[in-house]
C-alpha angles and dihedrals in degrees: 000000000000094000089061093062124083111200111208103179146350123087096232091045091055092048090050092049091048095051092043088057100041102038097064090048090053090048091051090050092049090050090052091048092046089055093050093044091058090052091050092048102044108024109085091212090064105022093087092059101097098172098058089041091055091042090055091050091048093050092050091052090048094052092048093046090050091053093044092049092052089056093043090053094056114114106270094226095049128108093230091057086063098036106045098053090053092044090051092048090053094049094048101060099089094049092043091051094048108029111010103045092154087071095056096096092051092047094049089048091051092053092048092050092056110116104228093191093060107112090217091069092057092047092046093069086229100105097097092041091052094053094043096045091046095055094038088059092051092046095049104037106052125096088238142005091251092058087045089056091053090055093045089055091051091051092048090053091052094046096048090046090051092051104042096100091053110056096178092058089039091059096040096046100039090049090052089051095046090054091047092052091047092048090053092047090241090146098162090058096045087050092051090049094047095049092045094053092045091051095045108107096187096071146047118232117209112257099244091046091046090055090055091049091047091063086065092054098045100026102038123131113285096032124109114254120224118265116250126217116223094223138118107042113357121183114189115166095175096046135078109238093244092049096060106119118238090226137012088246087066093059109113101226138105095235136023126204110205113197124188113199146121141219090249093054108107093216102037101078089057096047094043092049086055089053090050089053093049096037096094091051092045092051092055085061096046097259114141125188128218117190116207108199125207092194120131102200121069098206094052090048095050090056094044096054098041093104095047114105093198139068120293120195125192136167095177091235096114111196090356092065113123089227094051088050094045090054092043091234112177100161140030132270099033119167134195129185112208132183123226090277090051093249109155110245101170143006100202121189095211139019089246090061090047090049092050089053091049091049092048101045105025110022100037091032091060097051 
């Protein structure tokens, strides 16, 4: 809370404290004027009042000009002249996306003009906020998700081009962005980033990060997933021993959900319990499940999979398992939805996302 801080000395400290106190008040006033402006524009009772309408517009322009003038007058060689405009940009995205949509193009341009190689950005502590706010603004300000993806791809192009001459920052920043896009289920954008980096000849991607990206090139939607032999240890509570298929391609089902996980994975028990709950419904719509375990101890695995009414496969080789490598799995849980030709239809991040797909395309589609 700015009002709780008493700045005793330091010119830049005092400038920072002054702006930190005044800018929120200006923003609150602008929001109030925005609200009134809409009333005087759209409500027939007030729309005929030209004088207050013009007065509101003038006051908004004055407040914005006052804020901009404060930033413009900061000493050009000062740190606050770099920091405050970026901090302002980050804090504005929610308001811009919801109430000042006319400012979206300018905000987008400001994000794209940020130099990610500037060491001041790393020292500022704002790097993560800049990336997250930039892509949140794109995601939440477009007329459709398709149009948002177009803008995300443009921003990814600008970001990668800016970072090409600094491989260390390229790896750090693009890996952060990749994880963010995956977390938000913006898979078209994370795939675009992955393929762009893998196809970029002018940079070297860290090995572990490259492995993650490679899964998008080889295991992307539309590709054919490798077949999997049902050998080594097979646990199949819902199958008769002599009915266990030799390969997943022999499973007589229209769709196959392949799940990679383990008893030691913190998230896997919750996700797999969700699958167990939905399994009966999925089976009615010709969806089968195969669990590929990365466990290393048989006794622990046997206890873990007892409640599972679907096939479990395990060779106890963990990350060195040929199946894990064939599917380019680098995290658990990892889920693939295949059709009966092993074509990859979906790479959901969660069981809920997969269940939504099944509800939309199979349950509702069959009604």
